[in-house]
C-alpha distance (Angstrom), angle and dihedral (degrees) to the residues before:
residue distance angle dihedral
M1 . . .
T2 3.76 . .
W3 3.78 135.0 .
S4 3.79 134.5 -145.8
T5 3.77 121.8 -121.8
R6 3.79 91.8 -98.2
E7 3.78 92.2 47.1
I8 3.77 95.1 50.4
A9 3.83 90.9 45.7
D10 3.82 88.8 54.1
L11 3.77 92.8 47.5
A12 3.80 91.6 51.0
G13 3.81 93.3 44.9
T14 3.78 94.6 -119.0
S15 3.79 138.1 106.2
L16 3.78 134.6 -93.0
R17 3.78 88.9 -117.8
S18 3.85 91.3 56.0
V19 3.77 92.9 49.1
R20 3.79 91.1 51.6
H21 3.82 90.4 46.7
Y22 3.79 90.5 52.2
H23 3.80 88.1 53.9
D24 3.84 91.1 48.7
V25 3.84 93.7 52.6
G26 3.78 93.8 43.1
L27 3.83 98.7 -112.1
L28 3.79 95.5 116.6
P29 3.84 120.0 41.4
E30 3.77 117.1 -125.0
P31 3.85 110.5 -108.4
E32 3.76 126.8 -135.4
R33 3.79 116.5 -88.8
R34 3.76 128.3 -125.2
S35 3.78 121.9 -120.4
N36 3.80 88.3 -92.1
G37 3.76 90.9 57.8
Y38 3.83 97.3 -107.8
K39 3.78 119.0 132.0
Q40 3.77 117.8 -109.5
Y41 3.81 116.0 -152.8
G42 3.81 123.3 -160.5
V43 3.81 135.6 -163.5
T44 3.83 92.4 -82.4
H45 3.79 90.3 57.8
L46 3.80 91.5 47.0
I47 3.79 93.8 50.7
R48 3.82 90.5 47.6
L49 3.82 91.1 48.4
L50 3.81 91.9 47.7
R51 3.79 90.0 52.4
I52 3.78 91.9 49.4
T53 3.79 93.7 49.4
R54 3.80 91.8 45.9
L55 3.83 92.1 51.9
V56 3.80 91.5 45.0
G57 3.80 89.1 50.8
L58 3.81 90.1 52.0
G59 3.75 90.5 54.3
F60 3.80 105.0 -97.3
G61 3.80 116.7 144.7
L62 3.78 119.7 -126.4
A63 3.82 91.2 -111.8
Q64 3.84 89.7 55.2
I65 3.81 90.8 49.1
A66 3.80 90.2 50.8
E67 3.80 90.4 52.8
L68 3.82 91.0 51.7
G69 3.79 91.7 56.5
D70 3.81 121.3 -175.5
A71 3.79 102.4 -67.9
D72 3.84 100.0 75.4
E73 3.77 109.0 66.5
H74 3.78 92.0 175.3
P75 3.84 108.5 37.3
E76 3.81 95.3 -170.0
E77 3.79 96.8 174.9
A78 3.78 92.7 50.0
L79 3.79 92.1 46.3
R80 3.83 91.6 50.8
A81 3.80 89.9 50.2
L82 3.82 89.2 49.9
D83 3.80 90.9 47.9
A84 3.87 90.1 54.0
D85 3.76 90.3 49.4
L86 3.78 91.2 50.2
V87 3.79 91.0 51.4
A88 3.80 89.6 53.8
Q89 3.81 90.3 48.1
I90 3.80 91.8 50.0
E91 3.86 91.4 50.4
R92 3.80 89.4 49.6
L93 3.80 92.4 48.2
Q94 3.81 89.5 50.1
E95 3.76 89.8 52.1
V96 3.83 90.2 49.4
R97 3.82 90.0 48.9
E98 3.78 91.8 51.4
E99 3.80 89.6 48.0
V100 3.79 91.6 51.4
A101 3.81 90.4 47.9
A102 3.85 90.1 53.1
M103 3.80 90.5 48.7
L104 3.78 91.3 51.1
E105 3.78 94.9 45.9
A106 3.88 94.9 46.3
R107 3.81 93.7 34.6
L108 3.77 84.8 -125.4
P109 3.83 116.7 -178.1
T110 3.78 115.9 -117.0
D111 3.81 92.6 -116.4
L112 3.82 92.8 62.7
P113 3.86 122.7 78.3
A114 3.78 121.7 -115.2
E115 3.83 92.2 -107.9
F116 3.81 87.5 69.8
A117 3.82 90.9 64.9
V118 3.80 87.5 94.5
V119 3.81 86.8 70.5
G120 3.75 90.3 70.9
K121 3.73 118.2 -146.5
A122 3.75 108.2 15.1
A123 3.76 89.6 -147.0
T124 3.80 87.4 79.3
L125 3.83 91.4 67.0
S126 3.76 119.0 95.2
E127 3.76 114.7 -117.7
P128 3.87 93.4 -105.3
D129 3.78 91.2 48.3
R130 3.79 90.2 48.6
R131 3.79 91.4 52.3
F132 3.79 92.2 46.6
A133 3.75 91.6 48.3
T134 3.81 91.3 51.7
V135 3.80 92.1 51.5
M136 3.82 93.3 42.5
G137 3.77 89.5 52.3
R138 3.79 86.9 65.7
L139 3.75 99.5 32.6
L140 3.82 99.9 51.1
P141 3.82 128.9 62.0
A142 3.79 119.5 -118.1
D143 3.79 98.7 -91.2
Q144 3.80 91.4 49.7
R145 3.80 92.3 45.9
S146 3.80 87.8 60.0
V147 3.80 90.1 53.6
Y148 3.81 91.8 47.9
A149 3.80 90.4 47.7
E150 3.81 89.1 58.7
L151 3.81 89.1 55.1
L152 3.80 89.8 56.9
T153 3.78 95.0 59.2
D154 3.82 120.8 103.7
D155 3.78 88.4 -117.1
A156 3.81 90.9 63.6
R157 3.81 95.4 48.9
S158 3.75 121.5 99.8
A159 3.84 133.8 -163.3
T160 3.79 89.6 -100.5
D161 3.77 90.5 59.5
D162 3.81 89.7 59.0
E163 3.79 90.3 44.7
F164 3.80 91.0 50.5
D165 3.83 90.9 50.0
A166 3.80 90.9 51.1
L167 3.81 96.9 42.8
P168 3.80 109.2 127.3
P169 3.81 119.0 -133.1
D170 3.82 91.2 -116.5
A171 3.82 96.2 52.2
D172 3.83 109.8 144.7
E173 3.78 124.8 -112.6
N174 3.77 96.3 -102.8
A175 3.78 91.4 53.9
R176 3.77 92.4 49.4
D177 3.80 93.8 46.9
D178 3.80 92.5 47.4
L179 3.77 93.0 48.6
A180 3.82 92.2 48.4
R181 3.79 91.1 53.0
R182 3.75 93.6 49.1
M183 3.79 91.6 45.4
L184 3.84 88.5 54.5
E185 3.81 89.7 56.7
D186 3.81 91.1 48.8
L187 3.77 89.5 48.1
H188 3.79 90.2 54.1
V189 3.80 90.5 52.8
L190 3.82 89.8 46.5
R191 3.77 91.1 54.5
E192 3.77 90.8 54.3
R193 3.80 92.1 48.6
F194 3.81 95.2 43.2
P195 3.80 109.1 26.9
G196 3.79 89.8 172.6
I197 3.81 90.6 76.9
D198 3.80 88.3 79.6
R199 3.82 88.0 68.7
L200 3.82 95.6 54.4
G201 3.77 108.1 120.6
A202 3.81 92.3 -3.7
S203 3.81 93.9 131.3
D204 3.82 91.5 63.0
P205 3.84 109.4 6.4
Q206 3.81 95.7 174.5
H207 3.80 94.0 52.8
Y208 3.82 89.8 43.6
R209 3.79 92.8 50.3
R210 3.78 94.5 46.6
T211 3.76 92.1 48.8
V212 3.81 93.6 48.7
E213 3.79 91.5 47.5
Q214 3.79 91.7 50.6
V215 3.83 92.8 49.8
S216 3.82 90.3 45.5
A217 3.77 91.6 53.2
E218 3.80 90.9 54.9
V219 3.81 101.9 42.0
F220 3.84 103.7 36.9
N221 3.77 130.5 68.7
P222 3.85 123.1 -124.8
A223 3.82 94.8 -93.2
Q224 3.79 92.0 49.7
L225 3.80 91.4 48.7
D226 3.83 89.6 51.0
V227 3.81 89.6 51.3
L228 3.82 89.0 53.2
R229 3.79 90.9 50.2
R230 3.78 90.8 50.6
L231 3.81 89.5 47.0
R232 3.81 91.6 53.5
A233 3.80 91.1 48.8
L234 3.75 93.2 49.0
G235 3.79 90.7 46.2
R236 3.80 91.0 53.1
V237 3.80 90.7 51.3
R238 3.82 92.0 50.0
A239 3.81 91.8 44.4
A240 3.81 91.3 51.7
R241 3.77 90.1 51.4
R242 3.79 89.9 52.9
D243 3.79 91.3 43.5
A244 3.82 85.6 -125.2
A245 3.78 128.5 141.7
P246 3.85 113.9 -90.0
G247 3.75 125.7 -131.0
T248 3.82 102.0 73.5
P249 3.81 106.7 -175.4
P250 3.81 111.5 -112.7
P251 3.76 128.0 -118.8
P252 3.83 117.4 -107.4
G253 3.78 114.2 -71.0
T254 3.85 91.2 18.8
S255 3.83 98.4 64.9
S256 3.75 113.5 159.8
């Protein structure tokens, strides 16, 4: 008994297009043709096609199936390798599922990493903080993202953060200088509470600094940028007095 291409495709639970593709790539031998020119498939073809479709369904690529050939009916080594790959995929899918659950629970926007779920509703972030958080989510490694996320919580915010957010672009020099000095004191307290902020950007400080400066230039008004410049200058003076390394990473919304 023989089958047509459509019949053998139906028996194997695949499509005509797949059968023809398996012929094209050399996985399935071409059968003999009847006198009318139609292909006639036998049991050998069906068994080979069933094996191909089974392996494809398990996740093998066509190149892998070609390497296995016909001789090995139980490719144990290949199956063990596939099993290890499936374990890794399941672990990754579980991580993704947990991340989606955190996003749903915290109503976290899709442009923020899962570590920022501790912030709560992202709607509470100011627009500059939101933009910084989005960039930091890409710029920082996972352990540093967790540290930065702590700085975004309401508990980490100070009165000067709110003043900085509300600072008008035409704020006078005295107001800017006073705010920068008070922000420096708050930053000192923040460093004691969250010592991990000293590690932010430490793996590539130049790239970190350039990125922060670019984001700052786009999200802050002229008065706020001037406050940040004053804050950096004051920080360098204090650091020099302590004989400490300059370049302390800024808290959210006051990035320098």
